A tleap script that builds the chain and sets N, CA, C and O, in Angstrom:
source leaprc.protein.ff14SB
mol = sequence {
  NMET MET ILE SER GLU LEU GLY SER SER LEU
  GLY TYR ASP LEU ILE GLN SER LYS PHE GLU
  ASP ARG PRO LEU CYS GLY GLY PHE THR SER
  ASP LEU LEU SER ASP VAL MET GLY LYS ALA
  LYS THR ASP SER VAL LEU ILE THR ILE GLN
  ALA HIE LYS ASN THR VAL ALA VAL SER SER
  LEU ALA GLY ILE CYS ALA ILE VAL VAL CYS
  SER ASN ARG PRO ILE PRO ASP ASP MET LEU
  SER ALA ALA THR ASP GLU ALA ILE ALA VAL
  PHE ARG THR PRO HIE ASN GLN PHE GLU VAL
  SER GLY ILE VAL TRP ASN ALA LEU LYS CGLY
}
set mol.1.N position { 4.036 -6.520 15.087 }
set mol.1.CA position { 4.479 -5.346 15.795 }
set mol.1.C position { 3.337 -4.830 16.674 }
set mol.1.O position { 2.205 -4.683 16.213 }
set mol.2.N position { 3.641 -4.563 17.912 }
set mol.2.CA position { 2.666 -4.031 18.859 }
set mol.2.C position { 2.627 -2.503 18.759 }
set mol.2.O position { 3.592 -1.874 18.325 }
set mol.3.N position { 1.508 -1.922 19.164 }
set mol.3.CA position { 1.374 -0.463 19.146 }
set mol.3.C position { 2.515 0.188 19.919 }
set mol.3.O position { 3.114 1.152 19.441 }
set mol.4.N position { 2.817 -0.319 21.089 }
set mol.4.CA position { 3.856 0.280 21.942 }
set mol.4.C position { 5.221 0.313 21.277 }
set mol.4.O position { 6.056 1.151 21.617 }
set mol.5.N position { 5.456 -0.587 20.335 }
set mol.5.CA position { 6.750 -0.631 19.660 }
set mol.5.C position { 6.983 0.567 18.746 }
set mol.5.O position { 8.118 0.820 18.343 }
set mol.6.N position { 5.928 1.307 18.414 }
set mol.6.CA position { 6.128 2.551 17.668 }
set mol.6.C position { 7.013 3.488 18.476 }
set mol.6.O position { 7.798 4.254 17.916 }
set mol.7.N position { 6.881 3.423 19.789 }
set mol.7.CA position { 7.732 4.230 20.659 }
set mol.7.C position { 9.000 3.509 21.053 }
set mol.7.O position { 10.099 4.035 20.880 }
set mol.8.N position { 8.852 2.298 21.586 }
set mol.8.CA position { 10.007 1.599 22.146 }
set mol.8.C position { 11.013 1.137 21.094 }
set mol.8.O position { 12.217 1.182 21.345 }
set mol.9.N position { 10.559 0.700 19.940 }
set mol.9.CA position { 11.476 0.206 18.905 }
set mol.9.C position { 11.804 1.249 17.840 }
set mol.9.O position { 12.937 1.325 17.364 }
set mol.10.N position { 10.808 2.052 17.472 }
set mol.10.CA position { 11.021 3.010 16.386 }
set mol.10.C position { 11.392 4.393 16.893 }
set mol.10.O position { 11.837 5.236 16.114 }
set mol.11.N position { 11.218 4.638 18.171 }
set mol.11.CA position { 11.677 5.883 18.774 }
set mol.11.C position { 10.738 7.070 18.656 }
set mol.11.O position { 11.156 8.205 18.882 }
set mol.12.N position { 9.485 6.839 18.310 }
set mol.12.CA position { 8.530 7.947 18.239 }
set mol.12.C position { 8.089 8.308 19.656 }
set mol.12.O position { 7.977 7.440 20.521 }
set mol.13.N position { 7.844 9.580 19.879 }
set mol.13.CA position { 7.450 10.051 21.211 }
set mol.13.C position { 5.993 9.696 21.481 }
set mol.13.O position { 5.104 10.068 20.716 }
set mol.14.N position { 5.758 8.981 22.561 }
set mol.14.CA position { 4.404 8.623 22.967 }
set mol.14.C position { 3.778 9.818 23.674 }
set mol.14.O position { 4.254 10.242 24.726 }
set mol.15.N position { 2.724 10.352 23.101 }
set mol.15.CA position { 2.070 11.550 23.631 }
set mol.15.C position { 0.787 11.183 24.382 }
set mol.15.O position { 0.463 11.814 25.388 }
set mol.16.N position { 0.063 10.187 23.912 }
set mol.16.CA position { -1.177 9.733 24.564 }
set mol.16.C position { -1.038 8.248 24.819 }
set mol.16.O position { -1.012 7.447 23.884 }
set mol.17.N position { -0.947 7.876 26.101 }
set mol.17.CA position { -0.565 6.508 26.463 }
set mol.17.C position { -1.690 5.637 27.015 }
set mol.17.O position { -1.434 4.521 27.468 }
set mol.18.N position { -2.911 6.117 26.986 }
set mol.18.CA position { -4.015 5.304 27.513 }
set mol.18.C position { -4.674 4.551 26.369 }
set mol.18.O position { -5.636 5.018 25.759 }
set mol.19.N position { -4.119 3.354 26.094 }
set mol.19.CA position { -4.612 2.511 25.002 }
set mol.19.C position { -4.322 1.062 25.341 }
set mol.19.O position { -3.477 0.764 26.185 }
set mol.20.N position { -5.028 0.175 24.681 }
set mol.20.CA position { -4.775 -1.252 24.832 }
set mol.20.C position { -3.671 -1.634 23.851 }
set mol.20.O position { -3.839 -1.496 22.639 }
set mol.21.N position { -2.558 -2.107 24.366 }
set mol.21.CA position { -1.454 -2.492 23.494 }
set mol.21.C position { -1.818 -3.790 22.773 }
set mol.21.O position { -2.050 -4.822 23.404 }
set mol.22.N position { -1.862 -3.722 21.464 }
set mol.22.CA position { -2.212 -4.896 20.659 }
set mol.22.C position { -1.460 -4.827 19.338 }
set mol.22.O position { -0.858 -3.800 19.027 }
set mol.23.N position { -1.484 -5.897 18.561 }
set mol.23.CA position { -0.738 -5.905 17.306 }
set mol.23.C position { -1.322 -4.925 16.282 }
set mol.23.O position { -2.537 -4.764 16.169 }
set mol.24.N position { -0.430 -4.288 15.553 }
set mol.24.CA position { -0.826 -3.470 14.402 }
set mol.24.C position { -0.978 -4.387 13.204 }
set mol.24.O position { -0.132 -5.247 12.963 }
set mol.25.N position { -2.047 -4.206 12.458 }
set mol.25.CA position { -2.303 -5.048 11.287 }
set mol.25.C position { -1.925 -4.351 9.987 }
set mol.25.O position { -2.076 -4.929 8.911 }
set mol.26.N position { -1.438 -3.127 10.073 }
set mol.26.CA position { -1.047 -2.389 8.879 }
set mol.26.C position { -0.913 -0.922 9.198 }
set mol.26.O position { -0.976 -0.504 10.354 }
set mol.27.N position { -0.726 -0.150 8.147 }
set mol.27.CA position { -0.592 1.282 8.291 }
set mol.27.C position { -1.265 1.987 7.130 }
set mol.27.O position { -1.529 1.385 6.089 }
set mol.28.N position { -1.540 3.267 7.319 }
set mol.28.CA position { -2.152 4.062 6.270 }
set mol.28.C position { -1.609 5.477 6.379 }
set mol.28.O position { -1.622 6.073 7.456 }
set mol.29.N position { -1.136 6.009 5.269 }
set mol.29.CA position { -0.579 7.356 5.242 }
set mol.29.C position { -1.463 8.252 4.405 }
set mol.29.O position { -1.673 8.007 3.217 }
set mol.30.N position { -1.982 9.301 5.039 }
set mol.30.CA position { -2.793 10.268 4.311 }
set mol.30.C position { -3.025 11.489 5.185 }
set mol.30.O position { -3.053 11.398 6.413 }
set mol.31.N position { -3.191 12.628 4.534 }
set mol.31.CA position { -3.591 13.846 5.223 }
set mol.31.C position { -5.012 14.236 4.834 }
set mol.31.O position { -5.529 15.256 5.290 }
set mol.32.N position { -5.633 13.431 4.002 }
set mol.32.CA position { -7.004 13.662 3.566 }
set mol.32.C position { -7.910 12.729 4.369 }
set mol.32.O position { -7.948 11.525 4.116 }
set mol.33.N position { -8.632 13.280 5.327 }
set mol.33.CA position { -9.377 12.445 6.263 }
set mol.33.C position { -10.476 11.630 5.608 }
set mol.33.O position { -10.786 10.536 6.080 }
set mol.34.N position { -11.074 12.129 4.533 }
set mol.34.CA position { -12.084 11.328 3.835 }
set mol.34.C position { -11.448 10.091 3.205 }
set mol.34.O position { -12.089 9.045 3.106 }
set mol.35.N position { -10.208 10.205 2.786 }
set mol.35.CA position { -9.461 9.071 2.248 }
set mol.35.C position { -9.232 8.030 3.344 }
set mol.35.O position { -9.358 6.828 3.111 }
set mol.36.N position { -8.900 8.503 4.522 }
set mol.36.CA position { -8.684 7.613 5.670 }
set mol.36.C position { -9.969 6.858 5.987 }
set mol.36.O position { -9.945 5.644 6.192 }
set mol.37.N position { -11.093 7.575 6.025 }
set mol.37.CA position { -12.381 6.924 6.339 }
set mol.37.C position { -12.719 5.825 5.346 }
set mol.37.O position { -13.265 4.790 5.728 }
set mol.38.N position { -12.402 6.037 4.089 }
set mol.38.CA position { -12.798 5.085 3.064 }
set mol.38.C position { -11.831 3.950 2.815 }
set mol.38.O position { -12.222 2.918 2.269 }
set mol.39.N position { -10.570 4.115 3.206 }
set mol.39.CA position { -9.570 3.124 2.791 }
set mol.39.C position { -8.711 2.522 3.896 }
set mol.39.O position { -8.110 1.469 3.684 }
set mol.40.N position { -8.631 3.145 5.055 }
set mol.40.CA position { -7.777 2.611 6.115 }
set mol.40.C position { -8.365 1.328 6.687 }
set mol.40.O position { -9.584 1.171 6.761 }
set mol.41.N position { -7.502 0.428 7.083 }
set mol.41.CA position { -7.922 -0.855 7.637 }
set mol.41.C position { -7.969 -0.787 9.168 }
set mol.41.O position { -7.221 -0.038 9.797 }
set mol.42.N position { -8.851 -1.575 9.736 }
set mol.42.CA position { -8.971 -1.687 11.187 }
set mol.42.C position { -7.647 -2.143 11.788 }
set mol.42.O position { -6.914 -2.927 11.186 }
set mol.43.N position { -7.355 -1.645 12.975 }
set mol.43.CA position { -6.141 -1.983 13.733 }
set mol.43.C position { -4.866 -1.567 13.014 }
set mol.43.O position { -3.838 -2.236 13.113 }
set mol.44.N position { -4.942 -0.466 12.298 }
set mol.44.CA position { -3.753 0.061 11.633 }
set mol.44.C position { -3.298 1.340 12.322 }
set mol.44.O position { -3.977 1.866 13.204 }
set mol.45.N position { -2.140 1.826 11.904 }
set mol.45.CA position { -1.605 3.090 12.386 }
set mol.45.C position { -1.785 4.128 11.279 }
set mol.45.O position { -1.493 3.864 10.113 }
set mol.46.N position { -2.264 5.297 11.654 }
set mol.46.CA position { -2.406 6.403 10.713 }
set mol.46.C position { -1.162 7.279 10.804 }
set mol.46.O position { -0.778 7.716 11.888 }
set mol.47.N position { -0.543 7.527 9.666 }
set mol.47.CA position { 0.644 8.376 9.571 }
set mol.47.C position { 0.215 9.657 8.864 }
set mol.47.O position { -0.230 9.618 7.717 }
set mol.48.N position { 0.349 10.803 9.558 }
set mol.48.CA position { -0.245 12.042 9.052 }
set mol.48.C position { 0.426 13.274 9.653 }
set mol.48.O position { 1.197 13.173 10.607 }
set mol.49.N position { 0.122 14.435 9.083 }
set mol.49.CA position { 0.483 15.702 9.723 }
set mol.49.C position { -0.759 16.394 10.289 }
set mol.49.O position { -0.658 17.475 10.867 }
set mol.50.N position { -1.914 15.782 10.125 }
set mol.50.CA position { -3.174 16.356 10.611 }
set mol.50.C position { -3.273 16.154 12.122 }
set mol.50.O position { -3.586 15.059 12.591 }
set mol.51.N position { -3.007 17.207 12.870 }
set mol.51.CA position { -3.009 17.127 14.331 }
set mol.51.C position { -4.179 17.945 14.878 }
set mol.51.O position { -4.017 19.094 15.288 }
set mol.52.N position { -5.348 17.331 14.876 }
set mol.52.CA position { -6.531 17.964 15.464 }
set mol.52.C position { -7.537 16.876 15.829 }
set mol.52.O position { -7.376 15.717 15.448 }
set mol.53.N position { -8.572 17.260 16.567 }
set mol.53.CA position { -9.497 16.249 17.096 }
set mol.53.C position { -10.271 15.529 16.003 }
set mol.53.O position { -10.720 14.405 16.226 }
set mol.54.N position { -10.446 16.128 14.836 }
set mol.54.CA position { -11.135 15.430 13.746 }
set mol.54.C position { -10.333 14.218 13.268 }
set mol.54.O position { -10.906 13.236 12.796 }
set mol.55.N position { -9.032 14.290 13.389 }
set mol.55.CA position { -8.189 13.139 13.041 }
set mol.55.C position { -8.532 11.954 13.941 }
set mol.55.O position { -8.585 10.814 13.480 }
set mol.56.N position { -8.759 12.220 15.200 }
set mol.56.CA position { -9.131 11.168 16.147 }
set mol.56.C position { -10.523 10.632 15.821 }
set mol.56.O position { -10.741 9.420 15.846 }
set mol.57.N position { -11.460 11.519 15.519 }
set mol.57.CA position { -12.825 11.082 15.192 }
set mol.57.C position { -12.824 10.160 13.975 }
set mol.57.O position { -13.480 9.118 13.982 }
set mol.58.N position { -12.097 10.536 12.942 }
set mol.58.CA position { -12.008 9.708 11.733 }
set mol.58.C position { -11.299 8.398 12.045 }
set mol.58.O position { -11.712 7.341 11.567 }
set mol.59.N position { -10.251 8.457 12.830 }
set mol.59.CA position { -9.531 7.239 13.207 }
set mol.59.C position { -10.437 6.277 13.954 }
set mol.59.O position { -10.407 5.070 13.712 }
set mol.60.N position { -11.231 6.803 14.846 }
set mol.60.CA position { -12.167 5.969 15.592 }
set mol.60.C position { -13.173 5.301 14.659 }
set mol.60.O position { -13.445 4.107 14.785 }
set mol.61.N position { -13.720 6.066 13.732 }
set mol.61.CA position { -14.673 5.504 12.763 }
set mol.61.C position { -14.042 4.412 11.911 }
set mol.61.O position { -14.696 3.426 11.572 }
set mol.62.N position { -12.766 4.591 11.565 }
set mol.62.CA position { -12.069 3.639 10.696 }
set mol.62.C position { -11.478 2.455 11.471 }
set mol.62.O position { -10.984 1.508 10.858 }
set mol.63.N position { -11.520 2.495 12.791 }
set mol.63.CA position { -10.944 1.414 13.587 }
set mol.63.C position { -9.441 1.493 13.728 }
set mol.63.O position { -8.795 0.498 14.056 }
set mol.64.N position { -8.878 2.660 13.485 }
set mol.64.CA position { -7.429 2.877 13.628 }
set mol.64.C position { -7.094 2.913 15.113 }
set mol.64.O position { -7.818 3.519 15.903 }
set mol.65.N position { -5.998 2.266 15.491 }
set mol.65.CA position { -5.664 2.172 16.907 }
set mol.65.C position { -4.492 3.056 17.326 }
set mol.65.O position { -4.208 3.177 18.517 }
set mol.66.N position { -3.805 3.679 16.357 }
set mol.66.CA position { -2.674 4.547 16.686 }
set mol.66.C position { -2.511 5.602 15.596 }
set mol.66.O position { -2.820 5.375 14.427 }
set mol.67.N position { -2.018 6.754 16.017 }
set mol.67.CA position { -1.749 7.858 15.099 }
set mol.67.C position { -0.316 8.305 15.321 }
set mol.67.O position { 0.110 8.503 16.459 }
set mol.68.N position { 0.432 8.465 14.227 }
set mol.68.CA position { 1.755 9.067 14.301 }
set mol.68.C position { 1.661 10.426 13.611 }
set mol.68.O position { 1.406 10.512 12.410 }
set mol.69.N position { 1.870 11.477 14.389 }
set mol.69.CA position { 1.866 12.838 13.857 }
set mol.69.C position { 3.300 13.173 13.473 }
set mol.69.O position { 4.208 13.121 14.303 }
set mol.70.N position { 3.490 13.516 12.207 }
set mol.70.CA position { 4.825 13.729 11.653 }
set mol.70.C position { 5.239 15.199 11.687 }
set mol.70.O position { 4.434 16.089 11.963 }
set mol.71.N position { 6.500 15.418 11.402 }
set mol.71.CA position { 7.098 16.748 11.269 }
set mol.71.C position { 6.993 17.577 12.545 }
set mol.71.O position { 6.916 18.805 12.498 }
set mol.72.N position { 6.990 16.889 13.680 }
set mol.72.CA position { 6.912 17.540 14.993 }
set mol.72.C position { 5.788 18.561 15.107 }
set mol.72.O position { 5.930 19.580 15.782 }
set mol.73.N position { 4.673 18.280 14.444 }
set mol.73.CA position { 3.523 19.179 14.541 }
set mol.73.C position { 3.057 19.256 15.990 }
set mol.73.O position { 3.060 18.246 16.695 }
set mol.74.N position { 2.661 20.432 16.439 }
set mol.74.CA position { 2.091 20.521 17.792 }
set mol.74.C position { 0.776 19.759 17.864 }
set mol.74.O position { -0.009 19.752 16.916 }
set mol.75.N position { 0.554 19.124 18.997 }
set mol.75.CA position { -0.661 18.335 19.187 }
set mol.75.C position { -1.513 19.040 20.237 }
set mol.75.O position { -1.123 19.138 21.401 }
set mol.76.N position { -2.683 19.532 19.816 }
set mol.76.CA position { -3.517 20.292 20.754 }
set mol.76.C position { -4.154 19.409 21.834 }
set mol.76.O position { -4.338 18.205 21.657 }
set mol.77.N position { -4.478 20.046 22.944 }
set mol.77.CA position { -5.072 19.328 24.075 }
set mol.77.C position { -6.386 18.653 23.717 }
set mol.77.O position { -6.670 17.560 24.206 }
set mol.78.N position { -7.202 19.295 22.861 }
set mol.78.CA position { -8.487 18.667 22.534 }
set mol.78.C position { -8.299 17.394 21.713 }
set mol.78.O position { -9.122 16.482 21.787 }
set mol.79.N position { -7.222 17.328 20.932 }
set mol.79.CA position { -6.918 16.090 20.203 }
set mol.79.C position { -6.519 14.993 21.194 }
set mol.79.O position { -6.974 13.855 21.080 }
set mol.80.N position { -5.679 15.333 22.153 }
set mol.80.CA position { -5.242 14.350 23.149 }
set mol.80.C position { -6.407 13.877 24.014 }
set mol.80.O position { -6.491 12.699 24.361 }
set mol.81.N position { -7.288 14.784 24.354 }
set mol.81.CA position { -8.463 14.414 25.139 }
set mol.81.C position { -9.351 13.445 24.358 }
set mol.81.O position { -9.824 12.450 24.907 }
set mol.82.N position { -9.573 13.736 23.081 }
set mol.82.CA position { -10.384 12.850 22.238 }
set mol.82.C position { -9.714 11.487 22.085 }
set mol.82.O position { -10.382 10.454 22.131 }
set mol.83.N position { -8.394 11.485 21.901 }
set mol.83.CA position { -7.656 10.223 21.750 }
set mol.83.C position { -7.721 9.400 23.033 }
set mol.83.O position { -7.832 8.175 22.984 }
set mol.84.N position { -7.653 10.067 24.165 }
set mol.84.CA position { -7.776 9.366 25.444 }
set mol.84.C position { -9.157 8.737 25.568 }
set mol.84.O position { -9.288 7.580 25.967 }
set mol.85.N position { -10.181 9.505 25.226 }
set mol.85.CA position { -11.559 8.997 25.288 }
set mol.85.C position { -11.761 7.791 24.378 }
set mol.85.O position { -12.512 6.876 24.719 }
set mol.86.N position { -11.102 7.781 23.227 }
set mol.86.CA position { -11.248 6.698 22.244 }
set mol.86.C position { -10.191 5.611 22.400 }
set mol.86.O position { -10.206 4.633 21.653 }
set mol.87.N position { -9.267 5.762 23.360 }
set mol.87.CA position { -8.172 4.812 23.602 }
set mol.87.C position { -7.329 4.596 22.345 }
set mol.87.O position { -6.964 3.469 22.011 }
set mol.88.N position { -7.028 5.701 21.656 }
set mol.88.CA position { -6.162 5.669 20.470 }
set mol.88.C position { -4.806 6.246 20.869 }
set mol.88.O position { -4.722 7.373 21.356 }
set mol.89.N position { -3.755 5.473 20.660 }
set mol.89.CA position { -2.405 5.931 20.971 }
set mol.89.C position { -2.010 7.055 20.016 }
set mol.89.O position { -2.341 7.020 18.831 }
set mol.90.N position { -1.297 8.051 20.544 }
set mol.90.CA position { -0.803 9.147 19.710 }
set mol.90.C position { 0.703 9.276 19.928 }
set mol.90.O position { 1.181 9.375 21.058 }
set mol.91.N position { 1.426 9.273 18.826 }
set mol.91.CA position { 2.873 9.429 18.821 }
set mol.91.C position { 3.233 10.658 17.991 }
set mol.91.O position { 2.445 11.110 17.160 }
set mol.92.N position { 4.428 11.193 18.223 }
set mol.92.CA position { 4.926 12.305 17.413 }
set mol.92.C position { 6.381 12.028 17.046 }
set mol.92.O position { 7.126 11.409 17.805 }
set mol.93.N position { 6.764 12.506 15.854 }
set mol.93.CA position { 8.115 12.326 15.364 }
set mol.93.C position { 8.535 13.532 14.523 }
set mol.93.O position { 7.689 14.199 13.929 }
set mol.94.N position { 9.829 13.810 14.472 }
set mol.94.CA position { 10.298 14.880 13.581 }
set mol.94.C position { 10.346 14.440 12.115 }
set mol.94.O position { 10.467 15.282 11.225 }
set mol.95.N position { 10.253 13.149 11.857 }
set mol.95.CA position { 10.331 12.634 10.486 }
set mol.95.C position { 9.079 12.987 9.692 }
set mol.95.O position { 8.013 13.203 10.267 }
set mol.96.N position { 9.211 13.044 8.366 }
set mol.96.CA position { 8.047 13.331 7.519 }
set mol.96.C position { 7.284 12.038 7.220 }
set mol.96.O position { 7.728 10.944 7.571 }
set mol.97.N position { 6.138 12.184 6.571 }
set mol.97.CA position { 5.261 11.039 6.325 }
set mol.97.C position { 5.928 9.973 5.464 }
set mol.97.O position { 5.729 8.780 5.696 }
set mol.98.N position { 6.712 10.382 4.481 }
set mol.98.CA position { 7.387 9.431 3.608 }
set mol.98.C position { 8.350 8.566 4.410 }
set mol.98.O position { 8.355 7.342 4.281 }
set mol.99.N position { 9.163 9.212 5.238 }
set mol.99.CA position { 10.136 8.478 6.045 }
set mol.99.C position { 9.445 7.526 7.021 }
set mol.99.O position { 9.839 6.366 7.140 }
set mol.100.N position { 8.433 8.005 7.706 }
set mol.100.CA position { 7.728 7.179 8.688 }
set mol.100.C position { 7.039 6.004 8.012 }
set mol.100.O position { 7.043 4.891 8.539 }
set mol.101.N position { 6.448 6.247 6.851 }
set mol.101.CA position { 5.777 5.154 6.124 }
set mol.101.C position { 6.753 4.029 5.810 }
set mol.101.O position { 6.430 2.857 5.999 }
set mol.102.N position { 7.937 4.377 5.333 }
set mol.102.CA position { 8.938 3.353 5.018 }
set mol.102.C position { 9.411 2.609 6.248 }
set mol.102.O position { 9.564 1.388 6.222 }
set mol.103.N position { 9.640 3.337 7.319 }
set mol.103.CA position { 10.112 2.721 8.561 }
set mol.103.C position { 9.047 1.782 9.135 }
set mol.103.O position { 9.352 0.655 9.525 }
set mol.104.N position { 7.812 2.247 9.184 }
set mol.104.CA position { 6.729 1.416 9.729 }
set mol.104.C position { 6.480 0.209 8.831 }
set mol.104.O position { 6.276 -0.899 9.328 }
set mol.105.N position { 6.495 0.407 7.535 }
set mol.105.CA position { 6.283 -0.706 6.609 }
set mol.105.C position { 7.332 -1.788 6.837 }
set mol.105.O position { 6.997 -2.969 6.923 }
set mol.106.N position { 8.597 -1.393 6.936 }
set mol.106.CA position { 9.667 -2.370 7.180 }
set mol.106.C position { 9.494 -3.079 8.515 }
set mol.106.O position { 9.729 -4.284 8.612 }
set mol.107.N position { 9.086 -2.349 9.538 }
set mol.107.CA position { 8.879 -2.959 10.861 }
set mol.107.C position { 7.710 -3.942 10.843 }
set mol.107.O position { 7.770 -4.991 11.485 }
set mol.108.N position { 6.664 -3.613 10.120 }
set mol.108.CA position { 5.496 -4.496 10.065 }
set mol.108.C position { 5.766 -5.779 9.298 }
set mol.108.O position { 5.225 -6.829 9.644 }
set mol.109.N position { 6.575 -5.713 8.285 }
set mol.109.CA position { 6.826 -6.928 7.497 }
set mol.109.C position { 7.870 -7.832 8.134 }
set mol.109.O position { 8.000 -8.996 7.755 }
set mol.110.N position { 8.629 -7.294 9.117 }
set mol.110.CA position { 9.683 -8.060 9.761 }
set mol.110.C position { 9.168 -8.882 10.837 }
set mol.110.O position { 9.932 -9.596 11.488 }
savepdb mol mol.pdb
quit
């Protein structure tokens, strides 16, 4: 599954589109950023409700290439600016983390 397919196939709203489209190697769901830093895999998608620039900083450190912000949380401009600088795709969805995790997991294994 390519990063862009989070929007085109799964229907999540693409909020930050300046990224290199490449395959996702997995996903990680957490709202605890220290957990993300220690356990997320490179080239994965982060599924979270944490919508702030620190989420982007942690994602960059962990090698995460996309973030899905759940529950239609507002995404501040400084988060989008940081994501643009780091070339990390940002998506938003009304679904909660549990729902998105299941949907992404099924898409990745298919």
